[in-house]
C-alpha positions as a Markdown table, in Angstrom:
| # | Residue | x | y | z |
|---|---|---|---|---|
| 1 | Met | -27.3 | 91.4 | -1.9 |
| 2 | Ile | -29.3 | 88.5 | -0.6 |
| 3 | Gly | -29.8 | 87.1 | -4.1 |
| 4 | Leu | -26.1 | 87.4 | -4.9 |
| 5 | Lys | -25.3 | 85.4 | -1.7 |
| 6 | Leu | -27.8 | 82.7 | -2.6 |
| 7 | Lys | -26.3 | 82.4 | -6.1 |
| 8 | Gly | -22.8 | 82.2 | -4.7 |
| 9 | Gly | -23.9 | 79.5 | -2.2 |
| 10 | Ala | -25.4 | 77.5 | -4.9 |
| 11 | Leu | -22.2 | 77.7 | -6.9 |
| 12 | Tyr | -20.2 | 76.4 | -3.8 |
| 13 | Val | -22.7 | 73.6 | -3.4 |
| 14 | Ser | -22.4 | 72.7 | -7.1 |
| 15 | Val | -18.6 | 72.6 | -6.9 |
| 16 | Ile | -18.7 | 70.5 | -3.7 |
| 17 | Ile | -21.2 | 68.0 | -5.3 |
| 18 | Ser | -19.0 | 67.9 | -8.4 |
| 19 | Ile | -16.0 | 67.1 | -6.3 |
| 20 | Leu | -17.8 | 64.4 | -4.4 |
| 21 | Ile | -19.1 | 62.8 | -7.6 |
| 22 | Ser | -15.6 | 62.9 | -9.1 |
| 23 | Ile | -14.2 | 61.2 | -5.9 |
| 24 | Ile | -16.9 | 58.6 | -6.0 |
| 25 | Leu | -16.4 | 57.9 | -9.8 |
| 26 | Ser | -12.6 | 57.7 | -9.1 |
| 27 | Leu | -13.2 | 55.2 | -6.4 |
| 28 | Phe | -15.4 | 53.2 | -8.7 |
| 29 | Ile | -12.6 | 53.3 | -11.3 |
| 30 | Val | -10.0 | 52.2 | -8.8 |
| 31 | Val | -12.1 | 49.4 | -7.4 |
| 32 | Ala | -12.9 | 48.2 | -11.0 |
| 33 | Tyr | -9.2 | 48.3 | -11.8 |
| 34 | Tyr | -8.2 | 46.3 | -8.8 |
| 35 | Asn | -11.1 | 43.9 | -9.4 |
| 36 | Thr | -9.8 | 43.4 | -12.9 |
| 37 | Gln | -6.3 | 42.9 | -11.6 |
| 38 | Ser | -7.5 | 40.4 | -9.0 |
| 39 | Val | -9.5 | 38.5 | -11.6 |
| 40 | Gln | -6.5 | 38.4 | -14.0 |
| 41 | Ser | -4.2 | 37.3 | -11.1 |
| 42 | Leu | -6.6 | 34.6 | -10.1 |
| 43 | Asn | -7.0 | 33.4 | -13.7 |
| 44 | Ser | -3.2 | 33.5 | -14.0 |
| 45 | Leu | -2.8 | 31.4 | -10.8 |
| 46 | Ile | -5.5 | 28.9 | -11.9 |
| 47 | Gln | -3.9 | 28.6 | -15.3 |
| 48 | Leu | -0.5 | 28.0 | -13.6 |
| 49 | His | -2.0 | 25.2 | -11.5 |
| 50 | Leu | -3.3 | 23.6 | -14.7 |
| 51 | Ser | 0.2 | 23.9 | -16.2 |
| 52 | Met | 1.6 | 22.2 | -13.2 |
| 53 | Glu | -0.9 | 19.3 | -13.6 |
| 54 | Ser | 0.2 | 19.2 | -17.3 |
| 55 | Gly | 3.7 | 18.7 | -15.9 |
| 56 | Phe | 2.6 | 15.6 | -14.0 |
| 57 | Glu | 0.9 | 14.3 | -17.2 |
| 58 | Ile | 4.2 | 14.9 | -19.1 |
| 59 | Ala | 6.1 | 12.9 | -16.5 |
| 60 | Gln | 3.7 | 10.0 | -16.9 |
| 61 | Ser | 3.7 | 10.0 | -20.7 |
| 62 | His | 5.9 | 8.1 | -23.1 |
| 63 | Tyr | 7.1 | 11.4 | -24.3 |
| 64 | Tyr | 9.0 | 12.2 | -21.1 |
| 65 | Asn | 12.7 | 12.5 | -21.7 |
| 66 | Ser | 15.0 | 12.4 | -18.7 |
| 67 | Thr | 17.5 | 14.7 | -20.5 |
| 68 | His | 14.9 | 17.5 | -20.0 |
| 69 | Ser | 14.9 | 16.9 | -16.2 |
| 70 | Asn | 15.6 | 19.9 | -14.1 |
| 71 | Thr | 15.3 | 22.3 | -17.1 |
| 72 | Trp | 12.5 | 24.8 | -17.7 |
| 73 | Gln | 10.1 | 24.0 | -20.5 |
| 74 | Lys | 7.8 | 26.7 | -21.9 |
| 75 | Met | 4.2 | 25.6 | -22.3 |
| 76 | Pro | 3.0 | 25.9 | -25.9 |
| 77 | Tyr | -0.3 | 27.6 | -25.2 |
| 78 | Asn | 0.6 | 30.4 | -22.7 |
| 79 | Asn | 3.5 | 32.1 | -21.0 |
| 80 | Asp | 3.9 | 29.5 | -18.2 |
| 81 | Ser | 7.0 | 27.3 | -17.8 |
| 82 | Val | 7.3 | 24.0 | -16.0 |
| 83 | Met | 10.2 | 22.0 | -14.7 |
| 84 | Val | 9.7 | 18.2 | -14.3 |
| 85 | Lys | 11.9 | 15.9 | -12.2 |
| 86 | Lys | 11.2 | 12.2 | -12.2 |
| 87 | Met | 13.2 | 9.5 | -10.4 |
| 88 | Ala | 12.7 | 6.1 | -8.7 |
| 89 | Trp | 12.3 | 6.2 | -4.9 |
| 90 | Gly | 12.4 | 2.7 | -3.6 |
| 91 | Cys | 9.7 | 0.7 | -5.4 |
| 92 | Phe | 7.7 | 3.9 | -6.2 |
| 93 | Thr | 8.3 | 6.8 | -8.6 |
| 94 | Leu | 8.9 | 10.3 | -7.3 |
| 95 | Ile | 7.6 | 13.1 | -9.5 |
| 96 | Asp | 8.4 | 16.7 | -8.7 |
| 97 | Val | 6.9 | 19.6 | -10.8 |
| 98 | Lys | 7.6 | 23.3 | -10.6 |
| 99 | Ala | 5.6 | 25.9 | -12.5 |
| 100 | Lys | 6.1 | 29.6 | -12.9 |
| 101 | Asn | 4.9 | 32.6 | -14.9 |
| 102 | Thr | 5.4 | 36.4 | -14.6 |
| 103 | His | 3.6 | 36.7 | -11.3 |
| 104 | Phe | 3.6 | 33.3 | -9.5 |
| 105 | Ser | 5.7 | 30.3 | -8.8 |
| 106 | Ile | 4.2 | 27.0 | -7.4 |
| 107 | His | 5.6 | 23.6 | -6.6 |
| 108 | Lys | 4.3 | 20.1 | -5.9 |
| 109 | Thr | 5.9 | 16.7 | -5.2 |
| 110 | Gly | 4.3 | 13.2 | -5.1 |
| 111 | Leu | 5.1 | 9.6 | -4.7 |
| 112 | Phe | 3.4 | 7.6 | -7.5 |
| 113 | Gly | 2.5 | 4.1 | -8.4 |
| 114 | Thr | -0.6 | 2.5 | -9.9 |
| 115 | Ser | -4.0 | 1.7 | -8.4 |
| 116 | Ala | -4.3 | -1.6 | -6.5 |
| 117 | Thr | -6.6 | -4.3 | -7.9 |
| 118 | Lys | -9.4 | -5.7 | -5.8 |
| 119 | Asp | -9.8 | -8.8 | -7.9 |
| 120 | Thr | -6.6 | -10.9 | -7.4 |
| 121 | Ala | -5.8 | -12.2 | -4.0 |
| 122 | Leu | -3.1 | -14.8 | -4.8 |
| 123 | Met | -1.4 | -16.0 | -7.9 |
| 124 | Ile | 1.2 | -18.8 | -8.1 |
| 125 | Ala | 2.6 | -20.8 | -11.0 |
| 126 | Asp | 1.0 | -24.1 | -11.9 |
| 127 | Gln | 3.5 | -26.9 | -10.9 |
| 128 | Asn | 1.0 | -29.8 | -11.0 |
| 129 | Arg | 0.8 | -30.0 | -7.2 |
| 130 | Pro | -2.1 | -29.2 | -4.9 |
| 131 | Val | -1.9 | -26.5 | -2.3 |
| 132 | Gly | -2.1 | -27.8 | 1.3 |
| 133 | Leu | -4.2 | -25.7 | 3.7 |
| 134 | Ala | -4.0 | -25.7 | 7.5 |
| 135 | Gly | -5.2 | -23.4 | 10.3 |
| 136 | Lys | -7.4 | -20.4 | 9.5 |
| 137 | Ile | -7.6 | -19.7 | 5.8 |
| 138 | Lys | -9.8 | -17.0 | 4.1 |
| 139 | Phe | -9.8 | -15.5 | 0.6 |
| 140 | Thr | -12.0 | -12.6 | -0.6 |
| 141 | Gly | -10.6 | -12.4 | -4.2 |
| 142 | Ser | -9.6 | -14.6 | -7.0 |
| 143 | Cys | -6.8 | -17.2 | -6.2 |
| 144 | Tyr | -5.0 | -18.6 | -9.2 |
| 145 | Leu | -3.9 | -22.0 | -8.0 |
| 146 | Pro | -2.6 | -25.2 | -9.7 |
| 147 | Lys | -5.0 | -27.4 | -11.6 |
| 148 | Ala | -4.4 | -30.0 | -8.9 |
| 149 | Gly | -6.5 | -27.8 | -6.6 |
| 150 | Ile | -6.4 | -27.6 | -2.8 |
| 151 | Lys | -6.3 | -30.2 | 0.0 |
| 152 | Ser | -6.4 | -30.2 | 3.8 |
| 153 | Ala | -3.1 | -30.5 | 5.6 |
| 154 | Tyr | -2.1 | -31.0 | 9.2 |
| 155 | Ile | 0.4 | -28.5 | 10.5 |
| 156 | Glu | 1.3 | -27.4 | 14.0 |
| 157 | Gly | -1.6 | -29.4 | 15.4 |
| 158 | Thr | -4.2 | -27.8 | 13.1 |
| 159 | Ser | -5.9 | -28.7 | 9.9 |
| 160 | Phe | -8.4 | -27.1 | 7.5 |
| 161 | Ser | -11.6 | -28.8 | 6.6 |
| 162 | Asp | -13.9 | -26.2 | 5.0 |
| 163 | Leu | -12.5 | -26.5 | 1.5 |
| 164 | Asn | -15.8 | -25.8 | -0.1 |
| 165 | Ser | -15.8 | -22.2 | 1.3 |
| 166 | Leu | -12.7 | -21.4 | -0.9 |
| 167 | Arg | -13.7 | -23.1 | -4.1 |
| 168 | Pro | -15.7 | -20.1 | -5.6 |
| 169 | Tyr | -12.5 | -18.0 | -5.5 |
| 170 | Ile | -10.2 | -20.6 | -7.1 |
| 171 | Lys | -9.1 | -20.1 | -10.7 |
| 172 | Gln | -6.6 | -21.9 | -13.0 |
| 173 | Ala | -3.1 | -20.8 | -12.3 |
| 174 | Pro | -0.9 | -19.8 | -15.3 |
| 175 | Asp | 2.3 | -21.6 | -16.1 |
| 176 | Tyr | 4.3 | -18.5 | -15.1 |
| 177 | Ile | 3.5 | -15.5 | -12.9 |
| 178 | Pro | 3.8 | -12.1 | -14.6 |
| 179 | Ile | 7.4 | -10.9 | -14.9 |
| 180 | Ile | 8.6 | -7.6 | -13.6 |
| 181 | Asp | 9.1 | -4.9 | -16.3 |
| 182 | Glu | 12.7 | -5.0 | -17.5 |
| 183 | Thr | 13.0 | -1.2 | -17.5 |
| 184 | Tyr | 11.8 | -1.1 | -13.9 |
| 185 | Leu | 14.5 | -3.6 | -12.8 |
| 186 | Lys | 17.2 | -1.6 | -14.7 |
| 187 | Thr | 16.2 | 1.5 | -12.8 |
| 188 | Ile | 16.5 | -0.4 | -9.5 |
| 189 | Glu | 19.9 | -1.6 | -10.5 |
| 190 | Gln | 21.0 | 1.9 | -11.4 |
| 191 | Asn | 19.9 | 3.2 | -8.0 |
| 192 | Gln | 22.1 | 0.6 | -6.3 |
| 193 | Thr | 25.2 | 1.7 | -8.1 |
| 194 | Glu | 24.9 | 5.3 | -9.4 |
| 195 | Val | 25.2 | 8.7 | -7.8 |
| 196 | Ser | 24.2 | 11.6 | -10.2 |
| 197 | Asn | 26.0 | 14.9 | -10.2 |
| 198 | Tyr | 22.8 | 16.6 | -11.4 |
| 199 | Thr | 20.4 | 15.3 | -8.8 |
| 200 | Asp | 22.6 | 14.2 | -5.8 |
| 201 | Ser | 24.7 | 16.1 | -3.3 |
| 202 | Leu | 27.2 | 14.1 | -1.3 |
| 203 | Ile | 27.9 | 14.8 | 2.3 |
| 204 | Ser | 30.6 | 13.2 | 4.5 |
| 205 | Phe | 28.6 | 12.4 | 7.6 |
| 206 | Ile | 25.0 | 11.6 | 8.8 |
| 207 | Pro | 23.5 | 14.5 | 10.7 |
| 208 | Glu | 21.5 | 13.9 | 13.9 |
| 209 | Val | 18.5 | 15.8 | 12.5 |
| 210 | Leu | 17.8 | 16.6 | 8.8 |
| 211 | Ile | 14.5 | 17.3 | 7.1 |
| 212 | His | 15.4 | 17.8 | 3.5 |
| 213 | Ser | 12.9 | 19.0 | 0.8 |
| 214 | Phe | 12.4 | 17.3 | -2.5 |
| 215 | Gln | 12.8 | 20.7 | -4.2 |
| 216 | Lys | 16.5 | 20.4 | -3.5 |
| 217 | Lys | 19.2 | 18.0 | -4.6 |
| 218 | Thr | 19.1 | 14.6 | -2.8 |
| 219 | Thr | 21.4 | 14.5 | 0.2 |
| 220 | Val | 23.6 | 11.4 | -0.2 |
| 221 | Val | 25.8 | 9.6 | 2.4 |
| 222 | Gln | 28.1 | 6.8 | 1.2 |
| 223 | Gln | 30.0 | 4.5 | 3.6 |
| 224 | Arg | 30.9 | 0.8 | 3.8 |
| 225 | Asn | 28.9 | 0.0 | 6.9 |
| 226 | Ile | 26.3 | 2.3 | 8.6 |
| 227 | Val | 24.6 | 2.2 | 12.0 |
| 228 | Leu | 21.7 | 4.6 | 12.5 |
| 229 | Asn | 21.1 | 5.1 | 16.3 |
| 230 | Ser | 19.0 | 8.1 | 17.1 |
| 231 | Gln | 18.9 | 10.2 | 13.9 |
| 232 | Ile | 15.8 | 12.1 | 12.9 |
| 233 | Leu | 15.8 | 12.0 | 9.0 |
| 234 | Ser | 13.0 | 12.9 | 6.6 |
| 235 | Asn | 12.3 | 13.0 | 2.9 |
| 236 | Asn | 15.0 | 13.6 | 0.2 |
| 237 | Ile | 17.8 | 11.7 | 1.8 |
| 238 | Lys | 19.6 | 8.7 | 0.4 |
| 239 | Ile | 21.9 | 6.5 | 2.6 |
| 240 | Ile | 24.1 | 4.1 | 0.7 |
| 241 | Ala | 26.3 | 1.3 | 2.2 |
| 242 | Ser | 28.4 | -1.0 | 0.2 |
| 243 | Asp | 27.8 | -3.7 | 2.8 |
| 244 | Leu | 25.5 | -3.4 | 5.8 |
| 245 | Ile | 23.0 | -0.9 | 7.3 |
| 246 | Ile | 21.6 | -1.4 | 10.8 |
| 247 | Ile | 18.7 | 0.7 | 12.0 |
| 248 | Glu | 18.0 | 0.9 | 15.8 |
| 249 | Asn | 14.5 | 1.4 | 17.1 |
| 250 | Thr | 15.5 | 4.8 | 18.4 |
| 251 | Cys | 15.7 | 6.2 | 14.9 |
| 252 | Gln | 13.0 | 8.3 | 13.4 |
| 253 | Leu | 13.0 | 7.8 | 9.6 |
| 254 | Asn | 10.4 | 9.3 | 7.3 |
| 255 | Asn | 10.4 | 8.5 | 3.5 |
| 256 | Ile | 14.2 | 8.3 | 3.2 |
| 257 | Leu | 15.9 | 5.8 | 0.9 |
| 258 | Leu | 18.3 | 3.1 | 2.1 |
| 259 | Ile | 20.5 | 1.2 | -0.3 |
| 260 | Ala | 22.9 | -1.6 | 0.8 |
| 261 | Arg | 23.8 | -5.2 | 0.3 |
| 262 | Lys | 22.0 | -6.1 | 3.5 |
| 263 | Val | 19.7 | -4.0 | 5.8 |
| 264 | Ile | 18.6 | -5.0 | 9.3 |
| 265 | Phe | 15.9 | -3.3 | 11.4 |
| 266 | Lys | 16.2 | -3.9 | 15.1 |
| 267 | Lys | 13.2 | -5.0 | 17.3 |
| 268 | Gly | 10.5 | -2.4 | 17.7 |
| 269 | Phe | 11.5 | 0.0 | 14.9 |
| 270 | Lys | 8.7 | 2.3 | 13.7 |
| 271 | Gly | 8.8 | 4.5 | 10.7 |
| 272 | Ser | 8.3 | 5.0 | 6.9 |
| 273 | Val | 11.2 | 4.0 | 4.8 |
| 274 | His | 12.2 | 2.7 | 1.3 |
| 275 | Val | 14.9 | 0.1 | 1.0 |
| 276 | Ile | 16.8 | -1.4 | -1.9 |
| 277 | Ala | 19.1 | -4.3 | -1.1 |
| 278 | Lys | 21.2 | -6.8 | -3.1 |
| 279 | Asp | 21.1 | -9.6 | -0.6 |
| 280 | Ser | 18.5 | -9.3 | 2.1 |
| 281 | Ile | 16.3 | -7.1 | 4.3 |
| 282 | Ile | 15.7 | -8.4 | 7.8 |
| 283 | Thr | 13.3 | -7.0 | 10.4 |
| 284 | Glu | 13.3 | -8.2 | 14.0 |
| 285 | Asp | 10.1 | -8.7 | 16.0 |
| 286 | Glu | 7.4 | -6.0 | 16.5 |
| 287 | Cys | 8.5 | -3.6 | 13.7 |
| 288 | Glu | 6.0 | -1.3 | 12.0 |
| 289 | Phe | 6.4 | 0.4 | 8.7 |
| 290 | Asn | 4.0 | 3.2 | 7.7 |
| 291 | Tyr | 2.4 | 3.7 | 4.3 |
| 292 | Pro | 3.8 | 4.0 | 1.7 |
| 293 | Ser | 7.0 | 2.1 | 2.6 |
| 294 | Ser | 8.7 | -0.2 | 0.2 |
| 295 | Phe | 11.2 | -3.1 | 0.4 |
| 296 | Cys | 13.0 | -4.3 | -2.7 |
| 297 | Val | 15.7 | -7.1 | -3.0 |
| 298 | Tyr | 17.2 | -7.4 | -6.4 |
| 299 | Ser | 20.7 | -8.5 | -7.6 |
| 300 | Asn | 21.9 | -9.0 | -11.1 |
| 301 | Ser | 25.3 | -10.4 | -10.1 |
| 302 | Ser | 26.2 | -14.0 | -10.8 |
| 303 | Ser | 27.0 | -16.5 | -8.1 |
| 304 | Lys | 29.8 | -19.1 | -8.2 |
| 305 | Ala | 28.3 | -21.1 | -5.4 |
| 306 | Thr | 27.1 | -24.7 | -6.2 |
| 307 | Asn | 23.9 | -24.1 | -4.4 |
| 308 | Lys | 21.9 | -21.0 | -5.2 |
| 309 | Pro | 22.1 | -18.5 | -2.3 |
| 310 | Val | 18.8 | -17.6 | -0.6 |
| 311 | Arg | 18.1 | -13.9 | -0.8 |
| 312 | Gly | 15.0 | -11.9 | 0.1 |
| 313 | Ile | 12.9 | -10.2 | 2.8 |
| 314 | Phe | 12.5 | -11.8 | 6.2 |
| 315 | Phe | 10.1 | -10.5 | 8.9 |
| 316 | Gly | 10.1 | -11.3 | 12.6 |
| 317 | Thr | 6.9 | -12.0 | 14.5 |
| 318 | Gln | 4.1 | -9.4 | 15.1 |
| 319 | Cys | 5.4 | -7.0 | 12.3 |
| 320 | Lys | 3.2 | -4.6 | 10.3 |
| 321 | Phe | 4.0 | -3.3 | 6.9 |
| 322 | Lys | 2.0 | -0.8 | 4.9 |
| 323 | Gly | 3.4 | -0.6 | 1.4 |
| 324 | Ser | 4.9 | -3.1 | -1.1 |
| 325 | Leu | 7.4 | -5.9 | -1.0 |
| 326 | Leu | 9.5 | -7.1 | -4.0 |
| 327 | Ala | 12.0 | -9.9 | -4.2 |
| 328 | Ala | 13.0 | -10.3 | -7.9 |
| 329 | Asn | 15.5 | -12.5 | -9.5 |
| 330 | Asn | 17.5 | -11.8 | -12.6 |
| 331 | Lys | 16.9 | -13.6 | -15.9 |
| 332 | Ile | 19.4 | -16.3 | -15.3 |
| 333 | Gly | 18.1 | -17.0 | -11.8 |
| 334 | Thr | 21.4 | -16.9 | -9.9 |
| 335 | Ser | 19.7 | -16.9 | -6.5 |
| 336 | Ser | 16.5 | -18.1 | -4.8 |
| 337 | Met | 14.3 | -15.3 | -3.7 |
| 338 | Met | 12.2 | -15.5 | -0.6 |
| 339 | Ile | 9.6 | -13.3 | 1.2 |
| 340 | Lys | 9.0 | -14.7 | 4.7 |
| 341 | Met | 6.0 | -13.3 | 6.6 |
| 342 | Asn | 5.9 | -14.6 | 10.1 |
| 343 | Lys | 3.0 | -15.3 | 12.4 |
| 344 | Gln | 0.7 | -12.3 | 13.4 |
| 345 | Phe | 2.0 | -10.4 | 10.3 |
| 346 | Glu | -0.1 | -7.7 | 8.8 |
| 347 | Leu | 0.4 | -6.3 | 5.3 |
| 348 | Ile | -1.5 | -3.5 | 3.5 |
| 349 | Gly | -0.2 | -3.5 | 0.0 |
| 350 | Asn | 1.1 | -5.9 | -2.7 |
| 351 | Thr | 3.9 | -8.5 | -2.6 |
| 352 | Tyr | 5.9 | -10.2 | -5.4 |
| 353 | Ser | 8.5 | -12.9 | -5.2 |
| 354 | Ser | 10.0 | -14.5 | -8.3 |
| 355 | Asp | 10.6 | -17.7 | -6.3 |
| 356 | Tyr | 9.1 | -18.4 | -2.8 |
| 357 | Thr | 6.7 | -16.7 | -0.4 |
| 358 | Asp | 5.8 | -17.8 | 3.1 |
| 359 | Ala | 2.4 | -16.2 | 3.4 |
| 360 | Gln | 1.1 | -15.9 | 6.9 |
| 361 | Gly | -1.0 | -13.4 | 8.8 |
| 362 | Asn | -3.5 | -10.9 | 7.4 |
| 363 | Leu | -2.6 | -9.7 | 3.9 |
| 364 | Tyr | -4.7 | -6.8 | 2.5 |
| 365 | Gly | -3.6 | -6.8 | -1.1 |
| 366 | Ser | -2.4 | -9.1 | -3.8 |
| 367 | Val | 0.3 | -11.8 | -3.5 |
| 368 | Phe | 2.3 | -12.9 | -6.6 |
| 369 | Ser | 4.8 | -15.8 | -6.1 |
| 370 | Lys | 6.1 | -18.7 | -8.2 |
| 371 | Thr | 5.8 | -21.1 | -5.3 |
| 372 | Leu | 4.5 | -21.1 | -1.7 |
| 373 | Leu | 7.0 | -22.2 | 0.9 |
| 374 | Leu | 5.9 | -22.5 | 4.5 |
| 375 | Gln | 8.5 | -22.6 | 7.3 |
| 376 | Thr | 7.4 | -23.5 | 10.9 |
| 377 | Pro | 9.2 | -24.8 | 14.0 |
| 378 | Ser | 8.1 | -28.3 | 13.0 |
| 379 | Gly | 9.3 | -28.3 | 9.4 |
| 380 | Val | 9.3 | -26.8 | 5.9 |
| 381 | Tyr | 6.3 | -27.3 | 3.6 |
| 382 | Glu | 6.3 | -26.5 | -0.1 |
| 383 | Asn | 3.0 | -25.4 | -1.6 |
| 384 | His | 1.2 | -24.8 | 1.7 |
| 385 | Leu | -0.7 | -22.0 | 3.4 |
| 386 | Phe | -1.0 | -21.8 | 7.1 |
| 387 | Asn | -3.1 | -19.2 | 9.1 |
| 388 | Cys | -3.5 | -16.8 | 6.2 |
| 389 | Met | -6.2 | -14.3 | 5.2 |
| 390 | Ile | -5.8 | -12.6 | 1.8 |
| 391 | Asp | -8.2 | -9.7 | 1.2 |
| 392 | Pro | -7.4 | -7.4 | -1.8 |
| 393 | Lys | -10.7 | -5.5 | -1.5 |
| 394 | Arg | -10.7 | -3.7 | 1.8 |
| 395 | Tyr | -8.2 | -1.0 | 1.0 |
| 396 | Ser | -8.1 | -1.2 | -2.8 |
| 397 | Ala | -10.0 | 2.1 | -3.3 |
| 398 | Asp | -7.3 | 4.1 | -1.5 |
| 399 | Leu | -4.3 | 1.9 | -2.1 |
| 400 | Thr | -1.5 | 2.8 | -4.5 |
| 401 | Val | 1.1 | 0.1 | -5.3 |
| 402 | Pro | 4.3 | 0.1 | -7.4 |
| 403 | Ser | 3.9 | -0.2 | -11.2 |
| 404 | Trp | 5.8 | -3.5 | -11.5 |
| 405 | Phe | 4.3 | -5.0 | -14.7 |
| 406 | Thr | 4.6 | -4.0 | -18.3 |
| 407 | Gln | 1.5 | -2.1 | -19.5 |
| 408 | Lys | 0.7 | -0.3 | -22.7 |
| 409 | Glu | -0.9 | 2.6 | -20.8 |
| 410 | Lys | 0.1 | 3.2 | -17.2 |
| 411 | His | -2.1 | 5.6 | -15.3 |
| 412 | Leu | -0.2 | 6.6 | -12.2 |
| 413 | Thr | -1.9 | 7.4 | -8.9 |
| 414 | Cys | -0.4 | 9.3 | -6.0 |
| 415 | Ala | 0.5 | 7.4 | -2.8 |
| 416 | Gln | 1.6 | 10.5 | -1.0 |
| 417 | Trp | 2.0 | 14.2 | -1.5 |
| 418 | Phe | 4.8 | 16.1 | 0.1 |
């Protein structure tokens, strides 16, 4: 009897051990299965991120076709699909890419331009006249100045005598400064006049608070004259006025786009904004514009006036601007373009004027202008610089500027991710 009990106990133990081994093996199989699933999901997500990056490459290539905007395109080498949206946003280019597969969907939006150069500080056209210098002048990059060279001038009770310190930076100016890409200007002009049914959504009033994602259609407000008082507006918002937009310093604007004939920022405004105007952009004193803001004045309309109207960008005193400034004329030159930087001005970014620039203050970037035109309380001086430091090197490694000029290959860099 004792032997039978032992044999029965051994059988029970064997069964229990078998069950435990089966459970352990099952657990190993389940863990292995979920590990395989996790690895496959991770690989799928990694591949989807690569597909999204491919979408950004598509947007930057010559093969991008705007007719495919906002439509899903299947990738040729896997089951991923991407949707690419590309549009001008001020002076920059906005690229929005969505990617999806069976398991995941991801999205990314960026504001793009091209890398800033650290070599060119100033470039003007050669008009066979020397450039007069007064006050504190400093260059840290190449300055393309007329063959006539530089000379000391006496302005506002100051002169400049250390001409030899600047000569290593001076190079021969071209007959003409580089022209803005024609396609780029056509895009600016289209933005001034067109509202798209595919990408824009019209509303009848300006809300007090609106933070609008770039994943959605652009919210658009159209009126004749607009005054922004205390609104808080961010991202994918376009405000269009056929005449005038006035922005009070109580507004909080972040990356929105303003389009009008004329735009005025009141004293003390602070924000990040993109502006396209046909006539002028004016900022009063002590305004600050965060990176990557952009101002553009461009008009392709003809003028019947005997004297060319003066259009452009005009800053008050003690203003700071982080971004890019563009004042471009049309081919027939129906107006005189001007960018006026006032005393104690600070710029981080590039500036381009097809006619005149009053360059004052600390300019961390490149300045392109046909002619220098200095305006002070005591007078107007053509081809003169006064109290100006131009340093294209300090922020060049991290600075993205608009892709203004025609290039065979344009490698875009991101100024800001949203």
